[in-house]
ROGUMAR-178004 format. One line per field, with one value per residue: x, z, y of N, C-alpha, C in turn. Coordinates in nm, 4 decimals. Layout:
REM residues N
n_X X  ...
n_Z Z  ...
n_Y Y  ...
ca_X X  ...
ca_Z Z  ...
ca_Y Y  ...
c_X X  ...
c_Z Z  ...
c_Y Y  ...
END
This chain:
REM residues 235
n_X 0.0827  0.1820  0.4067  0.2962  0.1640  0.3828  0.4890  0.2882  0.3042  0.5536  0.5004  0.3009  0.4432  0.6231  0.4579  0.3594  0.1207  0.0274  -0.2014  -0.3360  -0.2337  -0.3527  -0.5731  -0.4230  -0.2519  -0.4406  -0.5390  -0.3186  -0.2869  -0.5098  -0.4564  -0.3992  -0.2818  -0.1680  0.0245  0.2590  0.3506  0.4542  0.7346  1.0510  1.1974  0.9966  0.8559  1.0448  1.0690  0.8060  0.7855  0.9755  0.8557  0.6230  0.7301  0.8387  0.6053  0.4821  0.6652  0.6295  0.3746  0.4177  0.4139  0.6107  0.6789  0.5714  0.7077  0.9755  0.9636  0.8910  1.0928  1.3193  1.2718  1.2887  1.5571  1.7039  1.6375  1.7141  1.9434  2.2896  2.4741  2.3466  2.4178  2.3501  2.0708  2.0308  2.1423  1.9580  1.7395  1.8382  1.8545  1.6064  1.5535  1.7450  1.6780  1.4307  1.5124  1.6699  1.4803  1.3683  1.5594  1.7904  2.1059  2.2932  2.6068  2.9221  3.0740  2.8879  2.7586  2.9690  3.0271  2.8065  2.8167  2.6997  2.7776  2.6742  2.5050  2.6620  2.7442  2.4956  2.4097  2.6107  2.5574  2.2985  2.3466  2.5169  2.3634  2.3747  2.2573  2.3324  2.5275  2.3699  2.1973  2.3872  2.4801  2.2524  2.2182  2.4544  2.4225  2.1887  2.0864  2.1115  1.9471  1.6980  1.6514  1.6267  1.3954  1.3714  1.4349  1.2627  1.1766  1.4159  1.4670  1.2945  1.4322  1.5379  1.3931  1.4533  1.7210  1.7251  1.6189  1.8251  2.0276  1.9046  1.8767  2.1421  2.1946  2.0271  2.1551  2.3949  2.3073  2.1794  1.9520  1.5919  1.4628  1.5086  1.6578  1.5380  1.7205  1.9528  1.9201  1.9135  2.1706  2.3147  2.2246  2.3345  2.6007  2.6220  2.5907  2.3391  2.1609  1.9266  1.6972  1.4481  1.3029  1.0268  1.0083  1.1734  1.0267  0.8103  0.9292  1.0085  0.7575  0.6420  0.8067  0.7372  0.4642  0.4782  0.5757  0.8457  0.9870  0.9403  0.7642  0.6995  0.6359  0.7274  0.6113  0.6053  0.8348  1.0251  1.1304  1.2015  1.0469  1.1341  1.0500  1.1394  1.2304  1.3220  1.3004  1.3607  1.2415  1.3105  1.3278  1.2302  1.0575  0.8634  0.7501  0.6276  0.4102
n_Z 0.0000  0.0935  -0.0644  -0.3218  -0.2909  -0.2673  -0.5244  -0.6708  -0.5565  -0.6563  -0.9309  -0.9387  -0.8438  -1.0527  -1.2642  -1.1642  -1.0071  -0.7372  -0.5911  -0.6103  -0.4205  -0.1728  -0.1160  -0.1026  0.1130  0.3138  0.3191  0.4146  0.6620  0.7857  0.8156  1.0512  1.2845  1.0912  0.9623  1.1073  1.0213  0.7736  0.5482  0.6485  0.4520  0.2778  0.4444  0.4855  0.2252  0.1919  0.3903  0.2933  0.0536  0.1684  0.3293  0.1351  0.0057  0.2199  0.2561  0.0221  0.0759  0.2700  0.5294  0.7612  0.9987  0.9774  0.7489  0.8376  1.0389  0.8895  0.6908  0.8503  0.9763  0.7544  0.6804  0.9074  0.9259  0.6919  0.5487  0.6397  0.4433  0.2150  0.0622  -0.1577  -0.1479  0.1035  0.0494  -0.1371  0.0305  0.2027  0.0334  0.0426  0.3134  0.4170  0.3233  0.4614  0.7295  0.7388  0.7145  0.9591  1.1171  1.1586  1.0627  0.8286  0.8795  0.7210  0.6974  0.6881  0.4472  0.2681  0.3056  0.1946  -0.0647  -0.1299  -0.1880  -0.3190  -0.1541  0.0211  -0.0083  0.0026  0.2627  0.4067  0.3310  0.4345  0.7080  0.7504  0.6823  0.4314  0.1538  -0.1160  -0.1515  -0.1167  -0.3404  -0.5427  -0.4855  -0.5332  -0.8037  -0.9111  -0.8686  -0.9869  -1.1823  -1.0598  -0.8320  -0.9475  -1.0930  -0.8783  -0.7728  -0.5764  -0.5989  -0.5937  -0.3319  -0.1937  -0.2699  -0.1079  0.1231  0.1405  0.3069  0.5615  0.5578  0.5437  0.7977  0.9617  0.9075  0.9978  1.2654  1.3448  1.3060  1.5009  1.7298  1.7131  1.7195  1.9664  2.1021  2.1572  1.9685  1.6420  1.3848  1.0496  0.8611  0.9485  0.8818  0.6036  0.5530  0.6353  0.4453  0.2131  0.2683  0.2389  -0.0278  -0.1372  -0.3090  -0.4139  -0.2626  -0.1554  0.0840  0.1089  0.0186  0.2047  0.4407  0.3781  0.3720  0.6407  0.7620  0.6695  0.7969  1.0598  1.0524  1.0009  1.2365  1.2761  1.3670  1.6625  1.7142  1.6035  1.3323  1.3330  1.1538  1.1401  1.2751  1.1411  1.2246  1.3490  1.6100  1.8446  2.0474  2.3945  2.4970  2.3605  2.0868  1.8424  1.7787  1.8031  1.5002  1.4817  1.6968  1.6131  1.3983  1.5279  1.6500
n_Y -0.1217  0.1329  0.1488  0.1657  0.4075  0.5799  0.5602  0.6838  0.9362  1.0180  1.0312  1.2316  1.4498  1.4798  1.5558  1.7821  1.7941  1.8477  1.8778  1.6424  1.4817  1.4898  1.3009  1.0662  1.1107  1.1332  0.8741  0.7285  0.8508  0.7523  0.4886  0.3655  0.1221  -0.0285  0.1165  0.0847  -0.1573  -0.1271  -0.1312  0.0040  0.1371  0.2194  0.3911  0.5881  0.6936  0.7857  0.9859  1.1594  1.2545  1.3593  1.5588  1.7279  1.8165  1.9495  2.1535  2.3069  2.3862  2.5648  2.4747  2.4603  2.3291  2.0681  1.9937  1.9970  1.7978  1.5670  1.5451  1.5280  1.2849  1.1165  1.1588  1.0762  0.8085  0.7009  0.4785  0.4973  0.4377  0.5073  0.7487  0.9113  0.9224  1.0388  1.2820  1.3844  1.4218  1.6182  1.8379  1.9516  1.9635  2.1384  2.4113  2.4356  2.4160  2.6455  2.8491  2.8193  2.9156  2.7668  2.7073  2.5160  2.3435  2.4102  2.1868  1.9783  2.0400  2.0059  1.7365  1.6091  1.6908  1.9402  2.1991  2.4135  2.5477  2.6895  2.9665  3.0845  3.0260  3.1605  3.4250  3.4721  3.4413  3.6549  3.8682  3.9799  4.1091  4.1513  3.9570  3.7312  3.7468  3.7145  3.4570  3.3024  3.3526  3.2465  2.9755  2.9111  2.7291  2.4754  2.5089  2.5643  2.3287  2.1574  2.2473  2.4428  2.7062  2.9366  2.9273  2.9675  3.2267  3.3629  3.3803  3.6259  3.7994  3.7027  3.7520  4.0309  4.0735  3.9724  4.1586  4.3947  4.3378  4.3406  4.6112  4.7230  4.6363  4.7745  5.0440  5.0500  5.1387  5.1495  5.2934  5.3262  5.4996  5.5156  5.5843  5.4659  5.2000  5.2185  5.3069  5.0828  4.8997  5.0071  4.9629  4.6869  4.6654  4.7201  4.9428  5.0307  5.0595  5.2569  5.4924  5.4377  5.1703  5.0501  5.0911  4.9306  4.6765  4.6508  4.6675  4.4305  4.2449  4.2946  4.2301  3.9582  3.8736  3.8596  4.0677  4.2492  4.5274  4.8680  5.0964  5.4329  5.6645  5.9437  6.0236  5.8891  5.6394  5.3078  5.1531  4.9324  4.6429  4.6319  4.3972  4.0849  4.1594  4.0560  3.7756  3.4193  3.2361  2.9771  2.9701  3.1506  3.0147  2.8068  2.9145
ca_X 0.0000  0.2649  0.4937  0.2160  0.1428  0.5067  0.5005  0.1952  0.3645  0.6601  0.4376  0.2312  0.5456  0.6810  0.3631  0.3201  -0.0197  0.0366  -0.3358  -0.3825  -0.1698  -0.4324  -0.6403  -0.3224  -0.2074  -0.5527  -0.5466  -0.2098  -0.3185  -0.6172  -0.4179  -0.3921  -0.1659  -0.1089  0.1416  0.3769  0.3937  0.5170  0.8804  1.1143  1.2348  0.8767  0.8232  1.1426  1.0289  0.6800  0.8129  1.0485  0.7569  0.5338  0.8049  0.8475  0.4748  0.4620  0.7513  0.5639  0.2539  0.4663  0.3960  0.7509  0.6930  0.5497  0.8174  1.0940  0.9402  0.8893  1.2234  1.4134  1.2456  1.3442  1.7039  1.7586  1.6104  1.7750  2.0713  2.4078  2.5445  2.2691  2.4571  2.2779  1.9347  2.0385  2.1688  1.8311  1.6567  1.8964  1.8271  1.4821  1.5594  1.8292  1.6002  1.3319  1.5858  1.7137  1.3645  1.3435  1.6709  1.8994  2.1926  2.3791  2.7508  2.9901  3.1210  2.7755  2.7385  3.0791  3.0160  2.7014  2.8360  2.5984  2.8504  2.5944  2.4372  2.7560  2.7361  2.3610  2.4123  2.6975  2.4893  2.1873  2.4044  2.5802  2.2684  2.4307  2.1617  2.4016  2.5914  2.2635  2.1557  2.4945  2.4834  2.1382  2.2441  2.5645  2.3785  2.0483  2.0490  2.0957  1.8319  1.5762  1.6348  1.5839  1.2628  1.3749  1.4857  1.1686  1.1772  1.5397  1.4540  1.2216  1.5276  1.5731  1.3324  1.5308  1.8493  1.6956  1.6019  1.9579  2.0965  1.8386  1.9097  2.2776  2.1840  1.9680  2.2587  2.4915  2.2428  2.1710  1.8298  1.4692  1.4157  1.6154  1.6287  1.5365  1.8451  2.0555  1.8991  1.9531  2.3167  2.3598  2.1962  2.4350  2.7279  2.6226  2.5753  2.2008  2.1475  1.8021  1.5841  1.4168  1.2383  0.8964  1.0301  1.2288  0.9153  0.7308  1.0037  0.9989  0.6174  0.6221  0.8762  0.6553  0.3396  0.5090  0.6236  0.9911  1.0322  0.8367  0.7763  0.6108  0.6973  0.6860  0.6312  0.6315  0.9722  1.1173  1.2019  1.1441  1.0489  1.1292  1.0217  1.2585  1.2772  1.2923  1.2524  1.3829  1.2151  1.3695  1.2443  1.1612  0.9478  0.7589  0.6845  0.5505  0.2906
ca_Z 0.0000  0.1029  -0.1819  -0.4326  -0.2622  -0.3000  -0.6702  -0.7150  -0.5135  -0.7503  -1.0580  -0.9239  -0.8357  -1.1862  -1.3514  -1.0902  -0.9663  -0.5935  -0.5331  -0.6116  -0.3116  -0.0497  -0.0842  -0.0673  0.2494  0.4023  0.3303  0.5027  0.7965  0.8415  0.8090  1.1881  1.3239  0.9710  0.9257  1.1746  0.9527  0.6459  0.5459  0.6808  0.3268  0.2256  0.5338  0.4563  0.0988  0.2134  0.4653  0.2014  -0.0315  0.2546  0.3682  0.0191  -0.0130  0.3305  0.2294  -0.0788  0.1393  0.3749  0.6612  0.7913  1.1086  0.9223  0.6557  0.9165  1.1044  0.7912  0.6264  0.9520  0.9910  0.6362  0.6825  1.0184  0.9068  0.5667  0.5815  0.6265  0.3181  0.1023  0.0600  -0.2610  -0.0997  0.2127  -0.0161  -0.1927  0.1418  0.2527  -0.0603  0.0876  0.4577  0.4451  0.3175  0.5697  0.8519  0.7325  0.7449  1.1027  1.1873  1.1840  0.9457  0.8204  0.8849  0.5932  0.6963  0.6413  0.3050  0.1929  0.3159  0.1050  -0.1958  -0.1464  -0.1740  -0.3786  -0.0462  0.1122  -0.0163  0.0468  0.4090  0.4541  0.3079  0.5295  0.8411  0.7586  0.6486  0.3120  0.0450  -0.2446  -0.1546  -0.1360  -0.4807  -0.6235  -0.4604  -0.6031  -0.9476  -0.9469  -0.8589  -1.0287  -1.2549  -0.9624  -0.7456  -1.0282  -1.1195  -0.7530  -0.7392  -0.4518  -0.6245  -0.5469  -0.1854  -0.1477  -0.2903  0.0068  0.2327  0.1439  0.4240  0.6790  0.5456  0.5894  0.9433  1.0211  0.8963  1.0834  1.4034  1.3677  1.3177  1.6312  1.8310  1.7029  1.7640  2.1109  2.1612  2.1039  1.8588  1.5427  1.2651  0.9247  0.7905  0.9900  0.8017  0.4656  0.5521  0.6425  0.3160  0.1168  0.3030  0.1840  -0.1729  -0.1808  -0.3261  -0.4839  -0.1694  -0.1043  0.2149  0.1012  0.0104  0.3339  0.5353  0.3396  0.4169  0.7868  0.7952  0.6452  0.9035  1.1805  1.0319  1.0089  1.3737  1.2790  1.4491  1.7520  1.7220  1.5130  1.2582  1.3638  1.0252  1.1607  1.3211  1.0564  1.3093  1.3911  1.7553  1.8731  2.1855  2.4789  2.5184  2.2559  1.9687  1.7259  1.8291  1.7259  1.3860  1.5117  1.7870  1.5335  1.3174  1.6143  1.6996
ca_Y 0.0000  0.2528  0.1493  0.2178  0.5498  0.6508  0.5665  0.7877  1.0624  1.0517  1.0692  1.3592  1.5537  1.4973  1.6269  1.9026  1.7845  1.8241  1.8736  1.5036  1.4083  1.4949  1.1737  0.9658  1.1405  1.1008  0.7276  0.6837  0.9005  0.6691  0.3469  0.3138  0.0405  -0.0876  0.1970  0.0296  -0.2786  -0.0935  -0.1364  0.1314  0.2041  0.2854  0.5028  0.6934  0.7560  0.8566  1.1089  1.2474  1.3211  1.4367  1.6780  1.8178  1.8804  2.0432  2.2684  2.3900  2.4398  2.6558  2.4134  2.4330  2.2333  1.9342  1.9676  1.9625  1.6692  1.4586  1.5329  1.4796  1.1411  1.0499  1.1671  0.9977  0.6665  0.6574  0.4132  0.5824  0.4093  0.5628  0.8892  0.9862  0.9467  1.1357  1.4103  1.4310  1.4692  1.7428  1.9474  2.0152  1.9865  2.2550  2.5361  2.4373  2.4476  2.7846  2.9324  2.8054  2.9777  2.6721  2.7057  2.3969  2.3681  2.3903  2.0476  1.8966  2.0683  1.9453  1.5908  1.5603  1.7541  2.0441  2.3250  2.5209  2.6203  2.7553  3.1125  3.1222  3.0211  3.2687  3.5528  3.4858  3.4588  3.7863  3.9735  4.0438  4.0892  4.1424  3.8254  3.6324  3.7534  3.6570  3.3126  3.2428  3.3625  3.1565  2.8357  2.9141  2.6072  2.3674  2.5347  2.5504  2.1856  2.0942  2.2978  2.5204  2.8416  3.0381  2.9254  3.0294  3.3712  3.4174  3.4009  3.7685  3.8630  3.6625  3.8215  4.1675  4.0674  3.9569  4.2872  4.4932  4.3019  4.3917  4.7567  4.7545  4.6128  4.8842  5.1683  5.0327  5.1932  5.0905  5.3781  5.3174  5.5796  5.4399  5.6168  5.3698  5.0791  5.2458  5.3102  4.9434  4.8373  5.0543  4.8983  4.5505  4.6704  4.7409  5.0878  5.0616  5.0548  5.3901  5.4930  5.3707  5.0257  5.0090  5.0832  4.8139  4.5585  4.6452  4.6377  4.2874  4.1721  4.3097  4.1550  3.8150  3.8527  3.8419  4.1798  4.3008  4.6719  4.9409  5.2061  5.5694  5.7316  6.0856  6.0440  5.8139  5.5445  5.1799  5.1403  4.7887  4.6035  4.6379  4.2602  3.9864  4.2321  3.9693  3.6400  3.3102  3.1999  2.8514  3.0034  3.2155  2.9123  2.7178  2.9824
c_X 0.0857  0.3586  0.4207  0.1898  0.2653  0.5260  0.4082  0.2461  0.4664  0.6032  0.3743  0.3297  0.6021  0.5892  0.3043  0.1705  -0.0263  -0.1006  -0.3913  -0.3240  -0.2580  -0.5046  -0.5428  -0.2754  -0.3161  -0.5624  -0.4393  -0.2352  -0.4219  -0.5826  -0.4019  -0.2653  -0.0987  0.0182  0.2695  0.4327  0.4594  0.6688  0.9385  1.1523  1.1160  0.8373  0.9202  1.1025  0.9017  0.7039  0.8930  0.9504  0.6627  0.6014  0.8172  0.7155  0.4495  0.5458  0.6853  0.4340  0.2876  0.4348  0.5342  0.7688  0.6737  0.6625  0.9427  1.0792  0.9524  1.0272  1.3300  1.3965  1.3094  1.4966  1.7627  1.7405  1.6591  1.9116  2.1910  2.4796  2.4711  2.2939  2.3770  2.1355  1.9331  2.0643  2.0405  1.7409  1.7066  1.8685  1.7004  1.4843  1.6395  1.7513  1.4967  1.3986  1.6292  1.5991  1.3289  1.4611  1.7877  1.9838  2.2803  2.5262  2.8107  3.0422  3.0114  2.7546  2.8461  3.0673  2.9158  2.7040  2.7242  2.6616  2.7753  2.5258  2.5319  2.7433  2.5991  2.3570  2.4944  2.6280  2.3777  2.2408  2.4633  2.4818  2.3116  2.3422  2.2297  2.4692  2.4879  2.2187  2.2602  2.4998  2.3700  2.1607  2.3505  2.5219  2.2335  2.0045  2.0235  1.9699  1.6998  1.5484  1.5828  1.4458  1.2578  1.4169  1.3926  1.1637  1.3020  1.5366  1.3847  1.3111  1.5724  1.5166  1.4081  1.6669  1.8349  1.6884  1.7367  2.0332  2.0368  1.8649  2.0495  2.2758  2.1299  2.0691  2.3593  2.4328  2.2224  2.0514  1.7088  1.4139  1.5284  1.5782  1.6325  1.6621  1.9554  2.0435  1.9441  2.1048  2.3729  2.3369  2.2985  2.5699  2.7365  2.5844  2.4346  2.1745  2.0136  1.6785  1.5599  1.3405  1.1057  0.9130  1.0856  1.1176  0.8274  0.7970  0.9899  0.8571  0.5875  0.6893  0.7986  0.5287  0.3616  0.5736  0.7732  1.0593  0.9146  0.8575  0.6764  0.6892  0.6401  0.7138  0.6690  0.7748  1.0745  1.1985  1.1259  1.1586  1.0308  1.0991  1.1513  1.3149  1.2332  1.2358  1.2681  1.3661  1.2837  1.2734  1.1680  1.0433  0.8320  0.6791  0.5935  0.4212  0.1783
c_Z 0.0000  -0.0167  -0.3027  -0.4151  -0.3006  -0.4509  -0.7270  -0.6757  -0.6172  -0.8839  -1.0473  -0.9074  -0.9743  -1.2785  -1.2819  -1.0586  -0.8161  -0.5266  -0.5277  -0.4972  -0.1869  -0.0186  -0.0432  0.0762  0.3498  0.4244  0.4242  0.6460  0.8654  0.8424  0.9466  1.2152  1.2042  0.9303  0.9858  1.1034  0.8177  0.6581  0.5756  0.5544  0.2682  0.3127  0.5138  0.3296  0.1165  0.2857  0.3830  0.1139  0.0506  0.2974  0.2552  -0.0037  0.0957  0.3105  0.1299  -0.0261  0.2496  0.5149  0.7074  0.9016  1.0600  0.8267  0.7309  0.9793  1.0058  0.7299  0.7252  0.9734  0.8748  0.6420  0.7892  0.9981  0.7727  0.5993  0.5520  0.4946  0.1958  0.0919  -0.0417  -0.2167  0.0143  0.1565  -0.0735  -0.0837  0.1910  0.1612  -0.0197  0.2369  0.4907  0.4334  0.4294  0.7005  0.8540  0.7643  0.8929  1.1854  1.2176  1.0575  0.9440  0.8299  0.7467  0.5822  0.6447  0.4914  0.2206  0.1919  0.2150  -0.0318  -0.2269  -0.1264  -0.2356  -0.2713  0.0357  0.1111  0.0270  0.1991  0.4650  0.4422  0.4088  0.6698  0.8593  0.7359  0.5252  0.1912  -0.0897  -0.2593  -0.1770  -0.2821  -0.5714  -0.6083  -0.5333  -0.7541  -0.9914  -0.9498  -0.9037  -1.0944  -1.1585  -0.8787  -0.8222  -1.0558  -0.9961  -0.7090  -0.6143  -0.4736  -0.5673  -0.3950  -0.1310  -0.1671  -0.1715  0.1291  0.2411  0.2692  0.5518  0.6778  0.5853  0.7419  1.0143  1.0212  0.9919  1.2317  1.4391  1.3871  1.4550  1.7436  1.8325  1.7567  1.9151  2.1788  2.0963  1.9867  1.7564  1.4196  1.1390  0.8425  0.8252  0.9098  0.6572  0.4521  0.5517  0.5100  0.2112  0.1418  0.2432  0.0359  -0.2247  -0.1872  -0.3871  -0.3943  -0.1143  0.0273  0.2140  0.0982  0.1420  0.4375  0.5058  0.3873  0.5679  0.8301  0.7753  0.7532  1.0348  1.1694  1.0444  1.1424  1.3823  1.3533  1.5352  1.7679  1.6304  1.4457  1.3046  1.2391  1.0435  1.1999  1.2373  1.1340  1.3209  1.5418  1.7887  2.0205  2.2658  2.5087  2.4017  2.1299  1.8407  1.7713  1.7428  1.6156  1.4111  1.6043  1.7142  1.4576  1.4004  1.6628  1.5984
c_Y 0.1263  0.2632  0.2063  0.3671  0.6311  0.6634  0.6741  0.9264  1.1090  1.0991  1.2073  1.4752  1.5833  1.5762  1.7502  1.9054  1.7554  1.8194  1.7317  1.4210  1.3989  1.3642  1.0642  0.9851  1.1040  0.9500  0.6741  0.7288  0.8120  0.5199  0.2832  0.2350  -0.0258  -0.0139  0.1379  -0.0929  -0.2511  -0.1030  0.0016  0.2077  0.2795  0.4043  0.6193  0.7683  0.8389  0.9891  1.2091  1.3251  1.4093  1.5669  1.7778  1.8899  1.9847  2.1693  2.3625  2.4503  2.5400  2.6057  2.3665  2.3294  2.0899  1.8970  1.9245  1.8241  1.5529  1.4363  1.4856  1.3293  1.0650  1.0473  1.0748  0.8475  0.6130  0.5966  0.5025  0.5609  0.4646  0.7133  0.9703  1.0177  1.0480  1.2758  1.4688  1.4878  1.6045  1.8616  2.0220  2.0463  2.1120  2.3861  2.5471  2.4773  2.5940  2.8800  2.9268  2.8569  2.8869  2.6576  2.5802  2.4348  2.3453  2.2471  1.9547  1.9156  2.0020  1.7933  1.5352  1.6300  1.8541  2.1822  2.4428  2.6061  2.7082  2.9072  3.1635  3.1288  3.1372  3.4037  3.5759  3.5115  3.5981  3.9007  4.0502  4.0132  4.0719  4.0062  3.7154  3.6297  3.6888  3.5054  3.2417  3.2439  3.2618  3.0099  2.8188  2.7833  2.4917  2.3862  2.5211  2.4036  2.1126  2.1416  2.3832  2.6657  2.9481  3.0432  2.9946  3.1808  3.4373  3.4349  3.5466  3.8351  3.8270  3.7316  3.9683  4.1700  4.0568  4.0894  4.3897  4.4645  4.3520  4.5430  4.7952  4.7364  4.7273  5.0145  5.1656  5.0948  5.1274  5.1707  5.3911  5.4000  5.4934  5.4668  5.5170  5.2407  5.1012  5.2528  5.1684  4.8719  4.8801  4.9875  4.7585  4.5491  4.6871  4.8912  5.1285  5.0527  5.1953  5.3785  5.4181  5.2186  4.9727  4.9947  4.9620  4.6848  4.5414  4.6098  4.4892  4.2028  4.1801  4.2248  4.0049  3.7773  3.8252  3.9565  4.2237  4.4509  4.7391  5.0530  5.3391  5.6533  5.8783  6.1151  5.9676  5.7124  5.4124  5.1728  4.9926  4.7634  4.6031  4.4996  4.1721  4.0521  4.1508  3.8242  3.5342  3.2682  3.0705  2.8756  3.0682  3.1111  2.8243  2.7812  2.9767
END
């Protein structure tokens, strides 16, 4: 049963008909104790596909849970399969604030992620754009390019958090953010776009605070102004 489900999963992914996966997932969810009798290889494959679908549905918690299960239960000697799982697990983890080590990326021949990870950790937008452009073919083929582009907001957040630390007060002039953006090579963000970026970060709970338009400042909470990304996803 699960083996057949996995074959259908693979077909529907290939023809981009992810909406057809729902009845299959429902059937497995309702399989009860029968699920425990399935072969581990089939459960690994199922969680791999389930995690990929959850990632595209922006259900990061389910994606992380499913892909982690697949990775941990995939035999150590199956390096190519573990690598396939990591291609999707790494972006999910990054959105949850957990960056892979360069040693892990090198071990599984996923060096394409190195500059992306470095850029997000540093809050360097220009470096992120360059990393995505340099490895565009690989990311598009893997089906994760558009998701990785969304890391721009987390990269903005990283940079803005650094600015808040440097300024050292709860009221941060928007000019300070624009100066920081110019330092990392971003020169095409005007005040209106900057306010829009900050408003989106506040709306998505990545920053706790509010914009003071009259004073041209971001006023952040005095405590936990930049909540952990994993904590945000869990709420």
